[in-house]
C-alpha positions as CSV (number, residue, x, y, z in Angstrom):
1,M,-5.2,-37.6,15.5
2,F,-7.6,-34.7,15.7
3,K,-5.0,-32.4,17.1
4,K,-2.8,-33.0,14.1
5,K,-5.7,-32.2,11.8
6,K,-6.4,-29.0,13.7
7,K,-2.8,-28.0,13.6
8,L,-2.6,-28.6,9.8
9,R,-5.8,-26.6,9.3
10,R,-4.4,-23.7,11.4
11,E,-1.1,-23.7,9.4
12,Y,-2.9,-23.7,6.0
13,D,-5.3,-21.0,7.2
14,Q,-2.3,-18.9,8.3
15,Q,-0.7,-19.4,4.9
16,L,-4.0,-18.4,3.2
17,I,-4.2,-15.2,5.2
18,E,-0.5,-14.4,4.4
19,L,-1.2,-15.1,0.7
20,M,-4.3,-12.8,0.8
21,D,-2.2,-10.0,2.3
22,T,0.5,-10.4,-0.4
23,T,-2.1,-10.6,-3.2
24,K,-3.9,-7.5,-1.9
25,K,-0.7,-5.5,-1.8
26,D,0.0,-6.6,-5.4
27,W,-3.5,-5.6,-6.4
28,M,-3.1,-2.2,-4.8
29,I,0.3,-1.6,-6.5
30,Q,-1.1,-2.5,-9.9
31,S,-4.1,-0.3,-9.3
32,Q,-1.9,2.7,-8.3
33,L,0.3,2.1,-11.4
34,L,-2.9,2.1,-13.6
35,K,-4.1,5.4,-12.0
36,M,-0.7,7.1,-12.4
37,S,-0.1,6.0,-16.0
38,F,-0.7,8.6,-18.7
39,E,-1.3,6.0,-21.4
40,K,-3.6,3.2,-20.3
41,S,-2.1,0.1,-21.7
42,D,-4.2,-3.0,-22.1
43,D,-1.5,-5.2,-20.5
44,L,-1.5,-3.1,-17.3
45,Q,-5.3,-3.2,-17.1
46,V,-5.3,-7.0,-17.6
47,L,-2.7,-7.4,-14.8
48,T,-4.7,-5.2,-12.5
49,Q,-7.9,-7.2,-13.1
50,L,-6.0,-10.4,-12.7
51,A,-4.6,-9.3,-9.3
52,K,-8.1,-8.2,-8.2
53,A,-9.6,-11.6,-9.3
54,K,-6.9,-13.5,-7.4
55,Y,-7.5,-11.5,-4.2
56,F,-11.3,-12.0,-4.4
57,F,-10.9,-15.7,-5.1
58,L,-8.7,-16.0,-2.0
59,F,-11.2,-13.9,0.0
60,H,-14.0,-16.2,-1.1
61,E,-12.0,-19.2,0.0
62,A,-11.3,-17.7,3.4
63,K,-15.1,-17.0,3.8
64,V,-15.9,-20.6,2.9
65,R,-13.4,-21.8,5.5
66,K,-14.8,-19.3,8.0
67,I,-11.4,-17.8,8.8
68,S,-11.3,-14.8,11.0
69,I,-8.3,-12.5,10.3
70,N,-8.4,-11.1,13.8
71,K,-8.0,-14.6,15.1
72,Y,-4.5,-14.8,13.5
73,G,-3.4,-11.3,14.6
74,I,-2.9,-9.9,11.1
């Protein structure tokens, strides 16, 4: 029974790390778009802040779960 629990935890930890990676890439893309734009639109700034908040929320969750990214080879 405990092996199944550990396996599920590993799977969800892996999914969290993958989601963090995707979210960070999205945040970086939004950030670059904001830097390169001539006219700073409010919508783009909001999307950038939202992407940043999502990433840091996931980062905090990984910290609470004590997940090591090196452990999963990412």
